[in-house]
N, C-alpha and C positions, 0 to 999 in steps of 0.2 A: 698243507692242504687240509681244509676243514672237513668235518664229517659229512656235511651236506654235499660238498663237492665230490667226495668219494662215492656217495650214494648215487649221484647223478651219472657218474661214469659207468655204473653197473646197470643203468636203466636203458631200455631201448628208446628210440625216438618216439614211438607210440606211447610208451609209459610216461615219458616226459611231457608230451603233448596233453595227455589226460590229466596229469598232475597240475600242469599250468592252467588248464581250463577250470579245474576244480577250485584252485586257489583264486583265480579271477572271479569266479561266481561267488565264492564266499566273501571276498573283499567287496564286491559290488553290493551284495546284500547288506553288509555292515556299513556301507557308505564310505569305505576306505579306498576305493579304487580311483576316485578323482585325484588328480595330481596337478598342482599349479606349477607348470614348467617355467613360466616367467619368473615366479617368485623364487624357485629353486636356482635359476640361473643368476638372479640378482644376488642371492645369498652367497653363491659360489664366487661371484665376482668380488663381493665385499670381503670374503675370506682371503681371496688371493691378494687383494690390495693391502689388507692388514698384514699378511705374511710378507709381502714385498717391503712394506714400511718397517716391519720388525727386522728384516734382514739388513736394510739400509742403516737402521739405528745400530745394530750390532757391529757392522763394519765401521761406522763412524766412531764407535766407542772403543775399538781395538787399538 
C-alpha cells in the first residue's frame, strides 16, 4: 500500500471530496485537466497488441 493510499483511508469522505475539488481546480487552472480518452484508449490497445505479439513470439521461440 502506498503512502497516499494510507492517507486516504484516514480521511473522511468530506475531506476526500474537498481534496479532489482542490486538485481538480488546480489542474484546470494549469490546463492539465483535459484528457483525451480516445487517444488513451488507442494507446492502451496498441500496448495490448504489442504485448500479445511479444507473448506469441516468446511461445514460438520456446
